[in-house]
N, C-alpha and C positions, 0 to 999 in steps of 0.2 A: 504492499499500499505505497510505504510511503517513497515511491518513484510518481506515481499521481498527485494532480493536483486536490488538496482536502474538497474542493467542490467535487469533483467526478471520482470522489473515493466514497463521500458520502451516497451520492446518486447514488451507486453500482449496489452501495449496505441495501439502502430503500428499495430497492426494484430487485432485487436480488429474490431468494424464492425459498432461501436458508431465512431461520428466523435471526433477527441479529438484537444482543440486547445491549441499551443501552444506559449510561447513565447520568448524575448530574454532578457538578462540578460548580465552584460559588469562587474559586479562584485561581489563583494558577499552582500553589502551590495543589492541593484537591484537584485538580487537574493531573497536573504529573503523576499523583499516587495512582488513581481512577485508570491512567493509560498503562503506570508499571502493572495495575492488576490486570491484563489483559484485555477492556474494553477497548473497542476497536473506534468506537464513537461517544463524545460528551454529548451531553444536552445543558446547556447555560441554561441553568432553572429562574424564573423572573422570582418567588419565592425563595429561591434560596439567595440571588442574590441582592437581595430586598431585606434580609431575615441578617445576612455576613454586615450589610451596612446598619443592621439596627434597625430599621424600618420594616414599614409596614409594605405588605403585599396590593399595595393599591394605587399604585405605577406614583409611587413617591419618591423614586429614583426617575430620572429623566431617561428617553432614549439615548443619548449624550451620556448618561455617566453608565448606561448598559452596553453600550460604545467602547465603553474604557475598561472597563473588568473586562470583558472578554478578549479584546487585544491584549493584554496584559495572560490570560486564560491560551487563546492563539499561542503566542509566543514560547509559552510553556510546554506545551507538548504538539504531538507530529500528530495524533488524532484532528481526525475535520471532529467540530464541534455545532450544532446544530442550537439554534438562538430560540431562547422561549422569548417571540412579542406579540403577545397579551395581544388588542385588540390594534398593534400600530401606534401607540400613543397621541394619535392624534386621526385628521384626516388623510384622503390619498397622499396629498403633498406630502407631508410626513411620512408617510410609509417611503414615497421613493426616495427621499432624505436619509430615513432611517437603515436603507436595506442596499443603498449604497456603501455608507458612511462603513456598517457590520462586512462589505464583502473586502473593503479599503480594508480594514482589516483584521483580514484574515479570516474572517467568520465564513461557513459553507456554505449555511443553510439558515431558515428560518420559520418558525410558527406562529401564521397569527390565527387570533380566535375571535367567533366572532358574536363578541356581548361589546357591550356602548363604551368609550372611553371615558371616567376613567374608570377603572375594573374594579370588583372583586375577586379574593380568588373562590375558584371554585366548592371548595368544601365549605365558606360563612354566608350565613344565609343566600343559598344558591339556588332555590326558588322564588325570591324576588327579584332575581336581577334578570335585568331587559336583556332583551338579548335583541344585536345591530338584525336591520332589512336589511333581507339574503342577496339582492341586489347590489343594494350598494357595498354591501363587506366583498362582494362578486366584484366588484370594483376595484376595490385597496388590492385583492390579492392581483385582478392584473399590473395595477400601478405597480407594487412588488416583482412582481416576471417580467416589466420590462425597465428595472433600474434593477437587474443582475448585474454584476459584473462578469459573468461570464456562462456559457448557458447552462451549463451543470451545476450553479448555484441552486438551492434545492430550496421550493417554496412548497410548505404545507399547510393545509387547512385545517381548524379544528372547529368540531361544531358541538357547542357547549346546549345543545337542544335536551337529551336524555339529564343535562347537568337544571335546566331549568324548569324541569319537568315539562317539556313541548309534546313526547311521545316521538314513539317509532316512524314515526311517517313523516314527524315538520323533521327528525333527523336529518334520513332519507333525502326529505327533499332539500334541505339544504348541502348535505352531501354530493348530491349531484350537479348543485346549482356551483361547486366553488369545483368539479371537477370538471365541466364545461368552459369553466373561468382560466384553465391551464396549469394548474397544478399536479404536485406529482405523486401526493399523497395525501392521504384526511385520516385523522385524530377522533374516534370517535370517544368522545367521554363521557364515564360512571359515578357514581358517588355509591351504586350499587355493593354492597360485601361482598356478591358472588357477582360472575361474569356471563351470565347466563345473558342482560342484554346482552351485552357488549354482541356474544356468540351471534345471537339473534340477528344483530345489523350485522356483522358476516354473512350470514349465509343469506338475507335479503339485498345484500350489497353486490354478491356474486363477483368478486374479485375485480370491478371496474376499475380500481386504481388500489393499490399497496393501503394496506390499514397496519397504522399505529396507537398502535394500546398502552395507557399510563396508569398500573394496575395498584396506585396506591392504598384502597378502601378494599380492593378484591385482590389482597397479597397475596394469598392460602392457595391463588391458581397455577398445578403445576407446567413450567415449561413445556410440558407433550402434551399438555390443555391446546395451547395456545399454536405448536407446530397443525393440532390437525383440526382447524379451525383455521389456518393459513394467514395467522395474523403476519404481518412483513415484523415487526419492531419491538420491541418493550421498551418503554423508556421506564425507570427505577428516579421518581425525579426529584426525591429529597430526602434522601433516606442517608447520605453522606455528610450531611452537614446537621440529619436529628443526632446523627452515631456523636459525633463529633458534640454537640453542644448535650447530650448528658455526660461525656467524659469528663468536657471544662466544668463542668456544675459539680459531680463528684470530689474532683481534683480541687478547685476552689476550694468546696467545703471542708476540705478534708486540711490543706493546706491551713489556712484561718482558724479551726477549727487547735490544731496541733503545734501552729504557732512556729510548725517546720519542713522543712523540704525529704525528709529523710526517708519519709516512711513513703513514698510516691519516687524518687528518683530510679528505685528500680523493677518499676512499671512504665514507665513512660518513657518515649525516643530517644536515646540519647545526642547530644547535641553535633557531632559526626554525622550520625542521619539525616539533618537538618540540613550540614552543610552538602553533603552528599545531593539532597533533592533540590535546590537552592542552584547545584553546578557547578562550583568551588572546584572541584578540579579540570575543568572547563577555563573555570577563567586565571587559572594556578597557568595551563600550558600556555595561554592566549598571551599574561607574561612575557612569559619566557621567550616566546616567539617575536612576537610585536614589541618590547621594550626592553629587551634582553638584558647589559648592567647598570640600566636607567633606575631613573625613579620610576617606583612602581612595582619594580622585583626582590624590593628590602626585605627581610626576615626581622625580627624584633627579638631580643632577648631583654624579660627584667627579672636582674637579680635580687628576690628576693626571700629568701632564707632565712637570712638572723632574723634572731628578737631585737637587738642594737638595747638601747642601754639607755631607753627610758624608764621613769617611777613605775612602777608592777600595775599600779591604776592605771597605768594607760594600757599596757603590751602584756598583762598579763593573760588578758583573753583574749587576743589578738595577733598575730602580725602586724608590727609597726605600719607593712606598706595599704592597713586597711584601717589607718587612727582615718578620721574626718575634716577633710577641710570643705569648709563651709558646709556643703549636702553630701559628699562627693568624695570617695578614698583618695588618699596621695596614686595608688595603681589604678583605679577607675583614671583619674585623671589622666597618668603617666597613656595609660592605652589609647581612650582620646585624640592626645599630642602627636600620636606616633603614627596612626589611623586617618589625623590630618594631613601627614604627609607621605600617605598611600604605603607604608605599613602595614599589609595585608596579615600577615605566617607573623604570629606573637605565642614567643614561648613565657613563660610565667617561672624559673626556677624558685620552688619554694621546700621550705622547712618547719618554723616554727609556728605551730598551728594550720600544717600546711590543707587540712581538711576544709577548710577555710576560705579559702580561694577559688573563689568561681566567679570567671569571667564570660559572656556567652562570647564563643570565637576565639578564645584566647585557651591554647594550647598548654595544662601541668604535666612537669614533671619536676618530680622529688630527690633533693638533698637527705637524705636520710641522717646523714652525719654531719650536718649543720652546727652542733654544738661545738662540735673536735676539728672543724674545716676554716678556709678562707675563703675569697672570692673568688679564686680561681680557681678552686672544687669545683664551685656550683655552677661554674661559666664550661669548667672540661663536660661535667655534664650536659646540657645543652647540646655546645658543639659535636657531641657522638650521633647529633641528629639532624645537625644545621650543617647545610652546606648553598653558595652562593654570598651574596653581596645579604649584613646584617649590623646592627648597630643597636649595640650593649649599653642599657642604661642599668645603674643604682636601682630601687625599689624604693626608695626613700630623696627623688628629688622630684621637684619641679621647677621647669622652664618654659622661659616662650617656645612656641610654634620654630620662628625661623630659625633658630639653632640648630634645632634636629634635620629643616630641611637644608642648611647649610651643606650638612654634614653631608646628607645623602645626598647630595648633588657634589660633590666633591669626590674624583676618579682616583684619587690617590689610592693605596692598599690600605694602610692604618688614618684614621683622621680621628682627634678628638677637636673639643674646645674648654678654654683657658679664662678664667676671671680674669685678666689681669687687677679688678680696681677689689680684690678680698677685703685686704686689710683696714676698708671701711664693715666690714660686716664680722669680720670675726677678732673676738678679741685676742692677746697677741699668744698665749700659752695653749691657744686651742689648736690640736694634734687631726692633722686634714693632709689630702695628696693635694702636694705641692710639686710647682714642676718649674724647670732652670731653660729657657730657650736659647737654643745656639747662636740670636739676638735676641740683647734688651729689648722690647717693644718700645717704640715710639709713641708719641698723640696722633699717630696716624692706621696707627692698625688694629684699631677697633673696627672689625669685617673690612676690612683692608682684600683689594683681590689677591694681594701677596699674601697668603697664609705663614703665618711661624714656622720654623723648624723646631722641635724637641730636640732637649739635652740630654734632660735627663728628669725622672721620678719620683720622688722616695712620699712615706708617711712616716712625717715626721710634723714636728713646731716651724710656724716660718721664720723663714732666717731672712739676712739680708739681702741672701745671695740671689733668693729666689723670684721666678716673675711673677707666679701666676700660681691658681687653685684649677684643682684639674676639677670637675663638675661632676664626672660620675659619665660621660655620653663619650661613648667609644663606634666609631664606622669601622669596619674594613670591608675588604675587597673577598671575592673569591679566593686569590690567592694569601691573601692577608688571614683569613678561616686556613687556610694551610698550617700556614707557618706556628699560628695559634695553637690549632692543633694538633701538630708536633713537637712544642714547649713543652705545654699538657704531658706527649706519652713521656719526653723523655724526661721532665720531673717528677713525670708519675713510677717510671722506671727506676731513678736514684732514691725516691723516696722522700722527697720536696714536697710534693704536691699539696699536703693537705694546707700548709706553716705556710702556702706565698698569695699573693695579693694580685690585682691585675696589675698595679705598678710596678711589677716583678716584669710581668708581661709588659707592658709598656715598653719599660725597659728594653728591654729582648728583640721587639721589633722596630726598635731608634739603632739599635746593632744588625740590623737583616736589611729591612726596607726606609725602614726611616719613619719619624712621625707627624703629620703632618700638623698644624696647629692654627683655629681659629679661635683669634682673640677677644673676649664679649667682656662687657665690663657692666656686673647684674644681672639682670634680668633674669637672675635664677633662686633658688635655695635648695639647702636641705632638711632634713629634719632630726638633728642627732643630737637634740636638746628641750627641755619645755621652751628655752625662748628661742627655739630653728621653728616649734610649731607654732610660736603667738605671729610669730615673723611669715613663717607659709598662710596662715588664714587673714592675713594685713595682701601678701603676695596675691 
């Protein structure tokens, strides 16, 4: 079917002598799930599209909103989609525009019903619902046929004569009028709990056109009965949304009641399944093909394994990276900054209270020896899984987004950001990651095009000969990652890995490929003390 146009595929299914089962979908995700389940075509139900948007099935969403939702569904699936067009959302002219726009957006067909606009759902006050004049409705059908994007775009007429209590003769009369208008199939709709009246219609109709059934009320009918009565297509019109609604209600109540997600996690789709359905693998492959080593193909590593030295009252129950700055944790802010700079694949190395670290779309890997190892050991765990250009960040820093952009856009194998105005914010005795540059920075070195070069980094108190403070942000190219991995392997072999920090890796990079430095003046902060935390709140 994939080699056919979607319109052609749907028309062949409708006109086939074999029974076809079609199921509703109400957004891109449900469309993809239904397609993977094996349904050859989908029904874009007006009831479920409306319900998914939180409104009533009374044309409270416009035809343009229907078209927008259908477009997203068409993008998500290779299966043809038959759109529930209600009564056409207006007169023949609106129907023409509606059909034309659906065709442009990838729909394969439309089903129109002979009720007045705005319509009411067939199972609500059904016998009080007036029907459109049959001749006028036939004119709408002709307008839809004339507006088709191609000859195979399917137009189906649905009569509500049985739903409205008009009887079999009226149903047959209307269906015949719609056949003469040129439609590809008819829907005979019923609210009966048994299929007797729709099968009676089938016998009287005698195969003049394919007949489509929507057995919402007579759902117990076996497939064999549909085949015996020569039904073309059966539409399961609302079951996916109804099933999802029940599950969402149960989950929401349980999580609210227990104030925890522990009991539900094993029973819901893992994040990896959501990413798969969203097509993340295709995006990663496309980034590699189109962006190469440029921005957008980077990975992010956030080191957040240690508890830190903040008071027990602040970090006794959660990692330091989860401290709130405003209403958002430091870690969430870091992830947001990286994503804003097109870093899509982010890994957090967790340790202390690791089970508390869970951010949608972010992978967590664990350093269970966090209490006895240093920063390099945490990075080593991530390096086992990371390839290609990457940005490494401490888990307790905040910085303006442009700083990440500076590093990510730089093609050097190793690039860091250094604050040359560090003495204004740090006490003289503060121990941190200080650096000396190969040439002392001048007044023009702030965001200068010619970035400086690192001479040496060390974890110590600030001395008069240091030029700046490394802010805890390092970008490595694919080659830089390989050199870092080789260094880690060598230090693991000689037993030094557990006690080393990232400044030791920086010094190794200086000796191998060199480290490029972008000098900044402020615009960042870390959180190592209560004073820092207060500053972060202001930041």
